[in-house]
C-alpha positions in Angstrom: 32.8 2.9 -145.0 30.2 1.8 -142.5 31.7 -1.7 -142.2 35.2 -0.2 -141.7 33.8 2.1 -138.9 32.2 -0.9 -137.2 35.3 -3.0 -137.5 37.4 -0.2 -136.0 35.0 0.2 -133.1 35.2 -3.6 -132.4 39.0 -3.5 -132.3 39.0 -0.4 -130.1 36.7 -2.2 -127.6 39.1 -5.1 -127.4 42.0 -2.8 -126.8 40.3 0.0 -124.9 43.0 0.5 -122.3 46.1 -0.2 -124.3 48.1 1.1 -127.2 48.8 -2.3 -128.9 46.3 -4.0 -131.1 46.4 -7.5 -132.4 47.5 -9.0 -129.1 44.0 -10.0 -128.0 42.6 -13.5 -128.6 39.4 -12.5 -126.9 37.3 -9.3 -127.4 35.6 -7.7 -124.5 31.8 -7.4 -124.5 31.9 -4.0 -122.9 34.4 -1.2 -122.5 34.6 1.9 -120.3 34.0 5.3 -121.8 37.2 7.3 -122.6 38.6 9.5 -119.9 36.7 12.8 -119.4 33.5 11.5 -121.0 31.5 10.9 -117.8 30.4 13.8 -115.6 28.4 12.8 -112.6 26.5 14.9 -110.1 24.9 14.5 -106.7 24.8 11.3 -104.7 28.0 9.5 -105.7 29.8 12.5 -107.1 29.9 14.2 -103.7 31.8 11.3 -102.2 34.2 11.0 -105.1 35.2 14.6 -105.0 35.3 14.7 -101.2 37.9 11.9 -101.3 39.8 13.6 -104.1 40.0 16.9 -102.3 40.5 15.8 -98.7 42.6 12.6 -99.2 44.3 12.6 -102.6 44.9 16.4 -102.6 44.7 16.7 -98.9 46.3 14.7 -96.1 48.0 11.8 -98.0 51.7 12.0 -97.0 53.3 11.2 -100.4 56.9 12.2 -99.5 56.9 10.0 -96.4 55.8 6.9 -98.3 58.1 7.4 -101.2 60.9 7.7 -98.6 60.5 4.0 -97.9 62.2 3.4 -101.3 65.2 5.4 -100.2 65.8 4.4 -96.6 63.8 1.2 -96.2 60.6 0.3 -94.4 59.9 -0.6 -90.8 57.5 -3.5 -91.6 56.7 -5.7 -94.6 54.8 -4.4 -97.7 54.8 -0.7 -96.7 56.2 0.0 -100.2 52.7 -0.7 -101.7 51.7 2.8 -100.6 53.1 5.1 -103.4 51.9 2.8 -106.2 48.4 2.6 -104.7 48.3 6.4 -104.5 49.5 6.9 -108.0 46.9 4.4 -109.3 44.1 6.1 -107.4 45.1 9.6 -108.5 45.4 8.5 -112.1 41.9 7.0 -112.1 40.5 10.1 -110.3 42.2 12.4 -112.9 40.8 10.2 -115.7 37.4 11.2 -114.4 37.7 14.7 -113.0 40.5 16.2 -115.2 41.6 18.2 -112.1 44.8 20.1 -113.1 46.1 20.3 -109.5 45.7 16.5 -109.1 47.5 15.9 -112.4 50.4 18.1 -111.3 50.6 16.5 -107.9 50.5 13.0 -109.3 53.3 13.7 -111.8 55.4 15.0 -109.0 54.8 11.8 -107.0 55.6 9.6 -110.1 58.9 11.4 -110.7 59.8 11.3 -107.1 59.3 7.5 -107.1 61.3 7.1 -110.3 64.2 8.9 -108.7 64.6 6.1 -106.2 65.4 3.5 -108.8 68.4 1.3 -107.9 71.4 0.3 -110.0 69.6 -2.8 -111.4 66.6 -0.8 -112.5 64.4 -1.9 -109.6 62.2 0.5 -107.7 62.2 -1.5 -104.5 62.4 -1.0 -100.7 64.7 -4.0 -100.6 68.5 -3.5 -101.1 69.7 -5.1 -104.4 71.9 -7.6 -102.6 68.8 -8.9 -100.7 66.5 -9.1 -103.7 64.1 -10.6 -104.4 62.9 -10.0 -100.8 61.4 -13.0 -99.1 59.2 -12.2 -96.1 59.3 -8.4 -96.6 56.7 -8.2 -99.4 59.2 -7.0 -102.1 57.4 -8.5 -105.1 54.0 -7.4 -103.8 55.4 -3.8 -103.5 57.0 -3.9 -106.9 53.6 -5.1 -108.2 52.0 -1.9 -106.9 54.9 0.2 -108.4 54.0 -1.3 -111.8 50.3 -0.9 -111.3 50.6 2.7 -110.3 53.0 3.7 -113.1 51.0 1.8 -115.7 47.8 3.5 -114.6 49.5 6.8 -114.9 50.9 5.9 -118.3 47.6 4.7 -119.6 45.3 7.4 -118.2 47.3 10.5 -117.6 50.3 10.8 -119.8 52.1 8.3 -122.2 55.5 9.4 -120.9 58.3 7.4 -122.4 60.4 7.9 -119.2 57.6 6.2 -117.2 57.4 3.3 -119.7 61.2 2.9 -119.6 61.1 2.7 -115.7 58.3 0.1 -115.8 60.3 -2.1 -118.2 63.4 -1.8 -116.0 61.3 -2.7 -113.0 59.8 -5.7 -114.8 63.2 -6.9 -116.0 64.6 -6.7 -112.5 61.8 -9.0 -111.4 62.3 -11.4 -114.3 66.1 -11.5 -113.6 65.4 -12.7 -110.0 62.2 -14.7 -110.2 61.5 -17.8 -112.2 62.5 -21.4 -112.7 65.6 -22.6 -110.8 68.2 -21.3 -110.2 66.1 -18.2 -109.8 63.7 -17.9 -106.8 60.3 -19.4 -107.4 57.3 -16.9 -107.3 55.6 -19.2 -104.8 58.6 -19.0 -102.4 58.3 -15.3 -102.0 55.9 -13.5 -99.6 54.9 -13.0 -96.0 52.0 -15.4 -95.9 52.2 -19.2 -95.4 51.4 -19.8 -99.0 53.0 -16.8 -100.6 50.0 -16.1 -102.8 50.5 -12.4 -102.8 53.6 -12.4 -105.0 51.6 -14.0 -107.9 49.4 -10.9 -108.1 52.2 -9.3 -110.1 50.5 -11.1 -113.0 48.3 -8.1 -113.6 50.9 -5.5 -114.3 53.0 -7.9 -116.4 49.9 -8.4 -118.6 49.5 -4.6 -118.8 53.1 -4.3 -120.0 52.5 -7.0 -122.6 49.5 -5.2 -124.0 51.3 -1.8 -123.9 54.6 -3.0 -125.6 53.6 -6.3 -127.4 56.8 -7.9 -126.0 56.4 -11.6 -125.6 58.8 -11.9 -122.6 56.1 -10.3 -120.4 53.5 -12.8 -121.6 56.0 -15.6 -121.0 56.6 -14.5 -117.4 52.8 -14.3 -116.9 52.5 -17.9 -118.2 55.2 -18.9 -115.7 53.1 -17.4 -112.9 50.0 -19.2 -114.0 51.7 -22.5 -114.4 53.2 -22.2 -110.9 49.7 -22.3 -109.5 49.7 -18.9 -107.8 50.2 -20.4 -104.4 52.7 -22.6 -102.5 51.3 -26.0 -101.7 48.3 -26.0 -104.0 47.3 -24.8 -107.5 44.5 -22.3 -106.9 43.7 -22.1 -110.6 43.1 -25.9 -110.8 41.0 -25.7 -107.6 38.9 -22.9 -108.9 38.4 -24.6 -112.3 37.1 -27.6 -110.3 34.5 -25.4 -108.5 36.1 -25.8 -105.1 34.4 -23.7 -102.3 36.4 -20.5 -101.7 37.3 -21.3 -98.1 39.1 -24.4 -99.3 41.1 -22.6 -102.1 44.6 -22.0 -101.0 44.1 -23.1 -97.4 45.4 -22.6 -94.8 45.6 -19.0 -96.1 42.6 -18.4 -98.3 43.3 -14.6 -98.2 40.6 -12.8 -100.1 42.3 -9.6 -101.0 45.5 -11.2 -102.4 43.6 -14.0 -104.3 41.3 -11.5 -105.9 44.3 -9.4 -107.0 45.7 -12.5 -108.7 42.4 -13.1 -110.4 42.4 -9.6 -111.9 45.6 -10.5 -113.6 44.1 -13.8 -114.7 41.3 -12.0 -116.6 44.0 -10.1 -118.5 45.9 -13.3 -119.2 42.7 -14.8 -120.6 42.3 -11.9 -123.0 45.8 -12.7 -124.4 45.4 -16.5 -124.6 41.8 -17.4 -125.0 42.4 -20.6 -123.0 38.9 -22.0 -122.1 40.2 -23.5 -118.9 41.2 -20.0 -117.7 37.7 -18.7 -118.5 36.2 -21.5 -116.5 38.5 -20.6 -113.6 37.5 -16.9 -113.8 33.8 -17.7 -114.1 33.8 -20.1 -111.2 35.7 -17.6 -109.1 33.1 -15.0 -109.8 30.1 -17.2 -109.1 31.6 -18.9 -106.0 32.5 -15.6 -104.4 29.1 -14.0 -105.4 27.2 -17.0 -104.0 29.3 -18.1 -101.0 31.0 -15.0 -99.7 29.3 -11.7 -100.5 27.2 -10.2 -97.6 24.2 -7.9 -97.9 26.5 -4.9 -98.1 28.5 -6.3 -101.0 31.8 -7.2 -99.2 33.3 -10.4 -97.9 35.7 -12.1 -95.6 35.4 -13.2 -92.0 37.4 -14.6 -89.1 35.1 -17.5 -88.2 36.9 -20.2 -90.2 40.3 -18.6 -90.2 40.7 -16.4 -87.0 44.4 -15.6 -87.8 43.3 -13.8 -90.9 41.5 -11.2 -88.9 38.4 -11.1 -91.1 40.3 -11.0 -94.3 39.9 -14.5 -95.6 37.3 -16.4 -97.5 35.1 -18.0 -94.9 31.6 -18.8 -96.3 30.8 -15.2 -95.4 27.4 -15.1 -97.0 26.2 -17.8 -94.5 28.2 -16.6 -91.6 27.5 -12.9 -91.7 25.0 -13.1 -88.8 27.3 -15.4 -86.7 27.6 -13.7 -83.3 31.1 -15.2 -82.9 32.4 -12.8 -85.6 34.8 -10.2 -84.3 36.1 -8.8 -87.5 35.0 -9.0 -91.2 35.0 -7.4 -94.6 38.3 -5.7 -95.2 37.9 -2.6 -97.5 40.8 -3.9 -99.6 38.7 -7.0 -100.3 35.6 -5.1 -101.2 37.4 -2.7 -103.6 39.5 -5.4 -105.2 36.3 -7.5 -105.7 34.6 -4.4 -107.2 37.6 -4.1 -109.6 37.5 -7.8 -110.5 33.7 -7.5 -111.1 34.4 -4.6 -113.5 36.9 -6.8 -115.3 34.5 -9.7 -115.5 31.7 -7.3 -116.7 33.9 -6.0 -119.5 34.9 -9.5 -120.5 31.5 -11.2 -120.4 28.8 -8.5 -120.3 27.2 -10.5 -117.5 24.7 -8.2 -115.7 25.3 -10.2 -112.4 28.6 -8.3 -112.1 26.7 -5.0 -112.1 24.5 -6.3 -109.3 27.6 -7.0 -107.3 29.2 -3.6 -108.0 26.0 -1.7 -107.2 25.5 -3.6 -103.9 29.1 -2.7 -102.8 29.1 0.9 -104.0 25.9 2.0 -102.2 26.5 0.1 -99.0 30.0 -1.3 -98.2 32.1 1.2 -100.0 30.3 4.4 -99.0 29.8 2.9 -95.6 33.5 2.5 -95.0 34.4 6.1 -95.9 35.0 8.7 -93.2 32.4 11.5 -93.5 35.1 14.0 -94.3 36.7 11.9 -97.0 40.0 11.6 -95.1 40.3 7.9 -95.2 38.4 4.6 -95.0 37.8 2.0 -92.4 40.1 -1.0 -92.4 37.1 -3.4 -92.1 33.3 -3.1 -91.8 31.1 -4.7 -89.2 27.4 -5.1 -89.7 26.7 -5.0 -86.0 28.7 -3.1 -83.4 31.5 -0.6 -84.1 31.2 -0.8 -87.9 34.5 1.0 -88.6 38.1 0.9 -87.4 41.5 2.1 -88.3 43.2 -0.9 -86.6 45.0 -3.0 -89.2 48.0 -3.2 -91.4 49.8 0.1 -92.0 51.4 2.7 -89.9 50.7 6.0 -88.3 52.4 8.9 -90.2 52.5 12.2 -88.3 49.3 11.3 -86.5 47.5 10.0 -89.6 46.6 6.3 -89.8 47.8 5.2 -93.3 46.5 1.7 -93.9 46.2 -0.4 -97.0 42.4 0.2 -96.8 42.8 4.0 -96.5 44.6 3.7 -99.8 42.2 1.2 -101.5 39.0 3.0 -100.7 39.5 6.0 -102.9 40.3 3.6 -105.8 36.9 2.1 -105.4 35.3 5.6 -105.6 37.4 6.3 -108.8 36.0 3.1 -110.4 32.3 4.3 -110.1 32.4 6.6 -113.2 34.5 4.0 -114.9 31.6 1.5 -114.9 28.5 3.8 -114.5 27.9 4.0 -118.3 29.9 1.8 -120.7 29.7 1.0 -124.4 29.3 -2.2 -126.4 29.6 -2.9 -130.1 25.8 -2.1 -130.3 25.8 1.2 -128.4 25.8 2.7 -124.9 25.2 0.6 -121.7 23.8 2.2 -118.6 24.8 0.3 -115.4 24.5 2.8 -112.5 21.7 5.3 -112.3 23.3 8.5 -111.0 22.6 12.0 -112.3 25.1 13.1 -114.9 26.1 13.4 -118.6 27.8 10.6 -120.4 29.3 10.9 -123.9 30.2 8.0 -126.3 29.8 6.9 -129.9 27.3 4.9 -131.9 28.5 1.8 -133.8 28.7 3.8 -137.0 30.9 6.4 -135.4 28.5 9.2 -134.5 28.6 11.0 -131.2 25.8 10.4 -128.7 25.2 11.9 -125.3 23.1 10.5 -122.5 21.8 12.9 -119.9 20.5 11.1 -116.8 18.2 13.1 -114.5 17.4 11.4 -111.2 17.8 11.5 -107.5 18.3 7.7 -107.4 18.4 5.9 -105.0 16.4 8.4 -102.9 13.6 7.6 -105.4 13.3 5.1 -108.2 12.6 7.4 -111.1 15.2 8.2 -113.8 14.9 10.1 -117.1 17.5 9.5 -119.7 17.7 12.1 -122.6 19.3 10.8 -125.7 21.2 13.2 -128.1 22.9 11.5 -131.1 24.5 13.4 -133.9 22.5 12.5 -137.0 20.2 9.6 -137.5 20.6 5.9 -137.5 19.7 2.8 -135.5 21.7 1.7 -132.5 21.0 0.0 -129.1 20.9 1.4 -125.6 21.1 -1.2 -123.0 19.7 -0.6 -119.5 20.7 -2.6 -116.5 17.6 -3.7 -114.6 18.6 -4.4 -111.0 17.8 -7.8 -109.5 16.1 -6.2 -106.5 13.6 -4.3 -108.6 10.8 -6.9 -109.2 8.6 -4.8 -111.4 10.6 -2.1 -113.2 8.7 0.0 -115.8 10.4 1.5 -118.8 9.0 3.7 -121.6 10.5 5.5 -124.6 8.9 8.8 -125.6 5.9 7.7 -123.5 5.5 4.3 -125.1 5.8 1.4 -122.6 8.4 -1.3 -123.1 7.5 -4.9 -122.5 9.5 -7.8 -121.2 11.5 -5.9 -118.5 13.0 -8.5 -116.3 15.1 -8.1 -113.1 18.8 -8.9 -113.2 19.1 -8.5 -117.0 20.1 -5.9 -119.6 17.1 -4.4 -121.4 18.1 -3.7 -125.0 16.3 -0.7 -126.6 16.9 -0.8 -130.3 15.6 2.1 -132.5 16.5 5.0 -134.7 17.3 7.3 -131.9 16.8 11.1 -132.5 17.9 14.1 -130.5 15.6 14.7 -127.6 14.3 11.1 -127.3 13.5 10.3 -123.7 13.7 7.0 -121.7 11.8 6.9 -118.5 12.7 4.2 -115.9 10.8 3.6 -112.7 12.2 1.0 -110.2 10.3 -0.9 -107.7 11.6 0.9 -104.6 10.1 -1.1 -101.8 11.5 -2.0 -98.4 12.0 -5.8 -98.2 12.6 -8.1 -95.3 15.7 -10.3 -95.4 15.9 -13.3 -93.1 19.2 -14.4 -91.7 21.2 -17.2 -93.2 22.2 -20.2 -91.2 25.9 -20.8 -90.6 28.0 -22.6 -88.1 26.5 -21.0 -85.0 22.7 -21.7 -84.7 22.3 -18.4 -82.9 23.0 -16.7 -86.2 19.6 -17.5 -87.6 17.7 -15.2 -85.1 18.2 -11.9 -87.1 16.4 -9.9 -89.7 17.5 -7.1 -92.0 15.7 -4.6 -94.2 16.7 -3.4 -97.7 15.2 -0.4 -99.6 16.0 -0.6 -103.3 19.8 -1.1 -103.3 20.2 0.4 -99.8 20.7 -1.8 -96.8 19.1 -0.2 -93.7 20.4 -0.1 -90.1 19.7 1.2 -86.7 22.0 4.0 -85.7 22.9 4.6 -82.0 23.4 8.3 -82.8 19.7 8.7 -83.1 18.4 5.6 -81.3 19.6 4.5 -77.8 17.7 1.2 -78.2 19.5 0.5 -81.5 20.5 -3.1 -80.4 17.3 -4.2 -78.7 15.5 -7.2 -80.1 12.5 -6.5 -82.4 10.4 -8.3 -85.0 9.8 -6.5 -88.3 6.3 -6.5 -89.6 6.1 -7.6 -93.3 3.4 -8.9 -95.6 3.4 -12.5 -96.9 5.7 -11.4 -99.8 8.2 -9.9 -97.4 7.3 -6.2 -98.2 7.8 -3.8 -95.2 5.6 -0.7 -95.0 8.6 1.6 -94.3 8.0 5.3 -94.4 10.6 7.9 -95.5 11.1 10.8 -93.2 13.5 13.8 -93.0 16.9 12.8 -91.6 17.7 13.9 -88.1 21.4 14.1 -88.5 23.4 16.1 -91.1 25.0 13.7 -93.6 22.3 11.1 -93.4 21.2 10.2 -96.9 17.9 8.5 -96.0 15.9 7.9 -92.8 12.9 5.6 -92.4 10.3 4.7 -89.9 10.0 0.9 -89.9 7.1 -1.0 -88.3 7.8 -3.7 -85.7 5.5 -5.8 -83.5 6.5 -3.6 -80.5 6.2 -0.2 -82.3 8.0 1.7 -85.0 11.8 2.1 -85.0 14.1 4.5 -86.8 16.4 3.1 -89.5 18.8 4.8 -91.9 20.8 3.6 -94.9 23.9 1.7 -93.8 26.4 4.0 -95.5 25.2 7.0 -93.5 25.8 5.6 -90.0 28.7 7.5 -88.6 30.5 5.3 -86.0 33.9 7.2 -86.2 33.4 8.8 -82.8 32.5 5.6 -81.0 28.8 5.0 -81.6 27.4 1.7 -82.9 25.3 0.2 -85.6 22.8 -2.7 -85.8 22.2 -3.9 -89.4 21.1 -7.4 -88.7 18.4 -6.9 -86.1 18.1 -9.4 -83.3 14.7 -11.1 -83.2 12.5 -11.1 -80.1 12.0 -14.7 -79.0 
């Protein structure tokens, strides 16, 4: 019986999101907890619920964006908006179980289904003009399928919704493919049409839901087409090509990462080692070449026409004073989602490091304080936030792609905070809450995390299994914490190394306690060197996972040159003080050679009324 239970768990991990089994050539290392099994409180929970109440259940104009499918749209790709909203709401409901949100989302779903055209397509483009070329038709239908599939998987397995998804998919397959159909790489608004190949992800979802080989065959067609007109991005990535050279002259970060999400799903179905190498290289190249100190990427230095939305060696260029625009929220959220896919697939703790960095800095830092939207891009110095970007103003409300993506990022936080493996629970993010899962032999186990992290570095995890038996709890040890201490029931644990998972294997009993203490020091970060030599004359400060910044709201000298005082190991003697402004999470006094300065966590700086930020501090010379 025990062996049968363990085998069942392994199979359920491999097919954690989908109804069909036996379709996977590759088993995931980790899987998310089932819906409703995570309940968070405090630091991150407040932002999730603020967005749910004030955006998803508040100002989002659902009727107006669904209307694009009845009467057409004024500019390309506006039809992405309903699908993005349905996806976000479904993920939020998966977490919160809010009945009003569920009812609202079902109404939006059925309103969208009612716009289906005579060929079964749910499209803003008239049937006689399908597949749309420069209007973003395939990209829009991608989001229709993503939204409906998220609803089907997480909210309600409604056969009407599945039937609509299959009709939508068949309408695409009828129009797109080898000649005489339109090639997938001919369709799109960009110079390389990369965005249309991102429909790979929902086609893989349909394959796993239905088991129908026609969807896998179409996915294979997309992959074999190279994802891009003019070059094969998969071959370039397999070869380890730098990101700014992949898919040029349009190395568009958001769309390429969307394609890569689908490629992970494709690998699960095929097990092709070349695909795994492509995925792994993409993760490592973006992580190493592109991600900034706040966890997002994309700049306008190499590709000015991409308005800060393209791969551009962003890690090295982030202090380049020539930058005018960088780090689109859609890029950050899609990167976060890709990292969750990569984490599930490989169990690589480096993916948690990337998720944590973005969540605590870039994601929360892009959100309006009232939860009614997200910035289109983030800047590290200057204005920080803006609503200027692709989208439209609807009844006075800026509705941009990033206003719609940001809440999805928030909804992913509980999705990855605590996960499970074949050995037992896996703790990734240390936020107060209760998380319920199962042991490998099928018993229930609850983890209660008590902490005010990241305001402090201490966390207590209470373990409550039903019955006795050995299993493993894995703890993510952040790479920034150089000397983490861990104890179980007061007994110290050895060999705790940063940037790894710490496996705790024992016969856990109800009431066992794990104590974790992270090394919450302020650390000095020296500027990288990019194209402009002036970019090297900056410094930054990080406290635990939080990047700090000077805030014009409390410091009129916020952009004046300084030189941070640090010891030979780069440790800064920063002192925590009470915040001066409501809504500020943490405020510090930081020593410089010309006297102490005020700094706060990057995410708390409110620039929505015109004030400014200085994250990379200019050096006195």
